[in-house]
N, C-alpha and C positions, 0 to 999 in steps of 0.2 A: 681908972674908971673911964677917963677920956679916951684912952687908947682902945679900950674894949668897945665903947659906944661907937667910935668912928669905924672900927673894924667891922662891926655888925652892920652899920649903915652902908658902907661901901660893898660889903659882901652881898647884901640884898640887891644892890644896884648892878651886880655882876662884874665889878671891876677886878675881882680876883679870878674870874672864870678863865680856864685854860684855852677856851675857844678864841679868846681875844688876843692871846699871846703870839707875838710875831717871832719867826725863826731868826736866830743870830747868823749872820753871813759867815761862811766857812773861812774865807780869807778876805777880810775887809781891807779896802785900800786907804781909807781914812777913818780914824777913830776920834770921836770927841770925848773929852774927859772933863766932867764938871766936879770940882772939888777945891779944897784949899790949896793954894800954890806953895804954902810953907809947911804943910803937914807931912807926916811920914807916909800917908796913903799914896800921894802922887809919886813919891820916890819908889815905893814898892811896885806900883803899877808899871812905871816906866822901866824899871830894872828888869822886871819879868818879861815885858813885851820886847825889850831890846835883846834879851838873851834868847827868846824863842823865835822872834821874827823881826829882824832889824830893818826890813825894807818898808814897813808900814809907816804912813804919815799920821801924825798925832796933832790934834788941836786942843789946847788946854784952855778951859774957860774958868778963871779963878772966881770963887764965890766964898762967902762966909758959910761955914758948916755948923755953926751954933750961934745962939743968940737970937734976938728979936727979929732982925732983918734977914736971917739966914734962909728961912722957908721961901720968902718972896724972891730973893736972889736966885735960889736954886730953881724955882718955878720959871722965872724969866729966862734963865740960862737954857733950860730945856726947850722953851718956846723959840728962842733965838737960834739954837742949834738946828731946829727943824726948818728954819728958813734957808739954811745953806744946802745947796744941791748935791754936794759931794760927800756928806757925812754918811757913813754906812752903819755905824753903831755908836751908841752913847753909853759911857760908864758914869754913873752917878754914885758918889759915896764919900766915905771918910774913914779915919781910923777909929779905934775903940774909944770908949768913954762911958760915963755914967748915963743913966736913962735920960737925965736932963740934957746932957751934952748931945745925945743923939736925937733929941726931940724934934728937930727941924724936919727929919725924915718921917715923922709921924703926923705931920700936918696935912690937912685935906688938900690944900692948894698944891702941894708937891705931888700928892697921890694922883690928883686929876691931871696934872701936867704930864706925868709919866704915862698915864692911861691914854691921853689924847695925842701922845707923840706918834708921828708916822714912822720915825726911825726907831728900830729896836733899842731897848734900854736894858742895861745890866745894872742891877743895884748891888753895891758893895759897901755895906755899912757895918762898921764895928767888927766884932769877932763872931765866931761860929754860934755862940749862945745868944747873940743879939738878933732879935727879929723885929723889923720895923714894918710900918704900913707900906713903905716904898718897896721893901723886899717882896711883899705879897702882890703888889700891883705890877711890878716890873716884868718884862718878858723873860728874864732870867735872873736868878739870885746867886750871887757869889758870897761864899761864907766869909771871905775876907777880901780886902783890896788886892792882895797878892793873887788870890784865886781868880779875881776878875781879869787880871793880866793873862792867866792861863786859859780862861774860857774864851777870851776875845780873839786870840790868834792860835793857830796850831804851831807845833815845833817845826821850824823850817828844815832842820837837819833830817827829821824823820820823813818829811815830805820829799826832800831831795832823794833820800834813800829809796822811797817807794817809786818815785819817777824813774830813777836809775834802773830799778828792777823791771819796771814796766817797759823801759826802753830796750833792755836786754831781751825780755820776752818777745817784744815786737820784732826785734832784729832776728831772733832765732826763728820766729814764725815766718818772717819774710824769707829767710834762708831756706827753710823747709819748703815753703811754697815755690820758690825758684827751682829747688832740686826736683820736686815732684813734677813741675811743669816741664823741666828739661827732660826728665825720664819719659814723660808722656809724649813729648815731641820726638824723642829718639825712637820710641816704640812705633809711632806713626810713620816716621821716615823709613824704618826698616820693615814696615808691614807689607804684606803681599799686594795690597791695593795700590801702594805707592810704587812698588817695583813693577807691577803689571797693571798699569792704570786702566787699560782697555779690556782686561780679562773679565771684570765684572760686567762691563757694558756688553761684551760678547755673550756672556751667559744669559743676560737679560734679553738680548736680541734673539738668542736661540729659543729661550722660553716663549718669547712673543711669537716666533714663527710656529712653534709647536701648538700654541693656543689658537693661532689663526687656522692651522691645518685641522685641528680638532673641531673648531667652529664650522669650517666648511663641510667636514664630514657630517657633523650633526645637522647642519642645514639641509644637505643633500638627502640624508636619511629621513628627516622630518618631511621634506617636500614629497619624497617618494611614497612615504607612508600615507600622507594625506591625499596624494593623487590616487592611490589604490582605493582608499575609502570613497573618494569621489566617484571613481569608476563603478564601484559596487553599488553606491546609491543611484547612480545614473542607470545602471542595469535594472535595478528594482523599479525605478520610475518608468523606464521604457516598457517593462513587462506589464505595468499597470495602465499604460497609455491606451485609451479606447481605440485609437486609430490602428494600433497593432492588432486588436481583436477584429476590426473591420477587414483587415487584410486577409484574415483567415476565412472570410465569407459571411461573417455576421453583419447585421445591420442594426441601426438604431432608429426607432420610430417615435416621433413626437407629434403632438396635436398642433395643427397649424394655428388654431385659435389661441391656445394657452402657452404653446411652446414648451409644454411639459412632456416628459417621457411617458409612453404608453406601455404599461407592464402587463396588462391583461385586456381581453376583448370586451369584457363587461362594461368598461368605461366608455365604449363607443356605441354610437347609434347610427342608424341609416342617415346618410347625407353628410356625416362629419368628414372633414378633410384632414388627412394625415400626411406627414412628411417622412419619407424613408431615406435615411442617410447611408450610402454605400461607402466603400473605401475610396472610391473616386466618383464624386457627383451624388446627386439625390433626385428623388422624384416626389411629386405631390399626387396623392390619390384620393378618391372619394369612396366612402363606405356604401356599398349597394346592399 
């Protein structure tokens, strides 16, 4: 009943929410382990880690994992681990046992310490069938302490194999790149442009000369065409020039008073003065 009540309480507060769970580092440099220093769990964890990735550094924080003081010691150990700057991940757990033996990992103080930890926490309590509050709060649950050792580090031999394959692929890619670059360079060296470096320049120069010649012809043709248009317009203007009409013996008569042309005799009366413009010179007359 106490387990169920605490579980419902913490679940409502969001301590089990996956959004709060931190990722476990792929290759941690330093692992903190909080468990009993004399139990089977620490031996299993160390054996698995040593077999999978023996380069990693491990810091063991011995605590009681059952009894009245166990929950307090585990909580304090988690808090103290968080004060160390180089701990990448923490494993908290113990081996199997009865519900009473595992009860320290069902205490609220431990659950809140795991939740408040800035360092990712793996909970490894008991066997696969044992589920504790710590398992639900932790960033990752290991079914057993041995599995915690498998979760916390990858297999070094597999990583080295992958790295070796990547190295070979990289080397092959580099060889292919060099080969392609060498072929491209050889093709450029043997190209017509390299053998006859000025041929293209000469072709472009010839093309430029052709364009200049075509431009000159176009300009000459345009100027001639426009000059002919200008002469035609000039002839038309000349034919309409009143002075040309006067040269043929016609005159222009205007009123001296208004300087307006006189088109008919009815607009004149006796005494009016008129001006008659000839091709050369003019006279002023008075109407009698």
